[in-house]
C-alpha positions in Angstrom: 0.0 0.0 0.0 2.8 2.4 0.9 4.6 1.7 -2.5 1.3 2.4 -4.3 1.2 5.8 -2.6 4.8 6.6 -3.7 3.9 5.9 -7.3 0.9 8.1 -7.2 2.9 10.9 -5.7 5.6 10.4 -8.4 3.1 10.7 -11.2 1.8 14.1 -10.1 4.8 16.1 -11.5 4.6 14.1 -14.8 0.9 14.9 -15.1 1.6 18.6 -14.5 4.3 18.7 -17.2 2.0 17.0 -19.7 -0.8 19.5 -18.9 1.5 22.5 -19.2 2.9 21.3 -22.6 -0.6 21.3 -24.2 -1.0 25.1 -24.1 2.7 25.8 -24.9 3.7 29.5 -25.1 7.1 31.1 -25.4 7.7 34.8 -24.6 10.3 35.9 -27.2 10.8 39.4 -26.0 10.0 43.1 -26.9 10.7 44.3 -30.4 10.0 47.5 -32.4 7.7 47.4 -35.3 9.2 50.1 -37.6 6.1 51.5 -39.1 2.3 51.2 -39.4 1.1 47.9 -40.8 -1.6 45.3 -40.7 -1.2 41.8 -39.3 -3.9 39.2 -39.5 -6.4 42.0 -40.4 -5.5 44.1 -37.3 -3.9 47.5 -37.4 -0.4 47.6 -35.8 1.1 51.0 -35.2 4.8 51.7 -35.0 6.2 50.9 -31.6 7.5 48.2 -29.3 5.5 45.0 -29.0 5.9 41.8 -26.9 6.2 38.9 -29.3 5.1 35.4 -28.3 5.0 32.0 -29.9 1.7 30.3 -29.0 0.8 26.7 -29.8 -2.7 26.3 -31.2 -4.8 23.5 -32.6 -3.9 24.6 -36.2 -0.2 25.0 -35.4 2.1 27.7 -33.9 1.0 31.4 -33.9 3.0 34.5 -33.7 1.3 36.9 -31.3 1.9 40.7 -30.9 0.9 42.3 -27.6 1.1 45.8 -26.2 0.6 46.8 -22.5 -0.6 43.2 -21.8 -3.3 43.3 -24.5 -3.2 41.1 -27.6 -3.1 43.3 -30.7 -2.9 40.6 -33.3 -1.9 37.0 -33.9 -1.6 34.8 -36.9 -0.3 31.3 -37.9 3.4 31.3 -38.3 5.3 29.9 -41.3 7.5 27.2 -39.8 10.7 26.0 -41.4 12.9 23.4 -39.7 16.4 24.6 -38.8 19.6 22.6 -38.5 19.7 21.5 -34.8 18.6 23.5 -31.8 19.8 27.1 -31.7 19.7 30.1 -29.5 16.5 32.1 -29.7 16.9 35.2 -31.9 14.5 37.6 -33.5 14.8 39.9 -36.6 12.1 42.5 -37.4 12.9 44.1 -40.7 11.4 45.9 -43.7 11.9 43.9 -46.9 13.6 46.0 -49.5 11.4 46.8 -52.5 8.4 45.1 -50.9 5.4 46.3 -48.9 6.0 44.0 -46.0 7.8 43.8 -42.6 9.1 40.4 -41.8 9.3 38.9 -38.3 11.8 36.0 -38.3 12.2 34.0 -35.1 14.8 31.3 -34.4 13.5 29.2 -31.5 14.4 25.7 -30.6 14.7 23.6 -33.8 12.7 25.8 -36.1 12.5 29.2 -37.8 9.1 31.0 -37.5 8.1 33.7 -39.9 5.3 36.2 -40.1 4.7 39.1 -42.5 3.0 42.4 -41.7 1.8 44.5 -44.6 3.0 48.1 -44.5 0.1 50.6 -44.6 2.0 53.8 -45.5 
């Protein structure tokens, strides 16, 4: 009986880890969006935004938040990277295009999102 109790107690941390992995989220950091744009149909003004990777039923999302409020989120384009790497982010205007690209290296993948410039 005592051994059974030990096993049940040992399973609690495993269950908690499994539950936490279902709604996986990664705070990537705060980055400047260089000009007004639209992202997933929402207006995004120039300024600093918190960028997060959110796991959803359809796949990973890139989410932009400001002052704790979600401004916009959209499915990310995911491209496998070679091995695990340090998390890095690049937010840049694409020369000759009407887009701003968010490129995130996180874990074993690259995540991309594109914002359409509005001016």
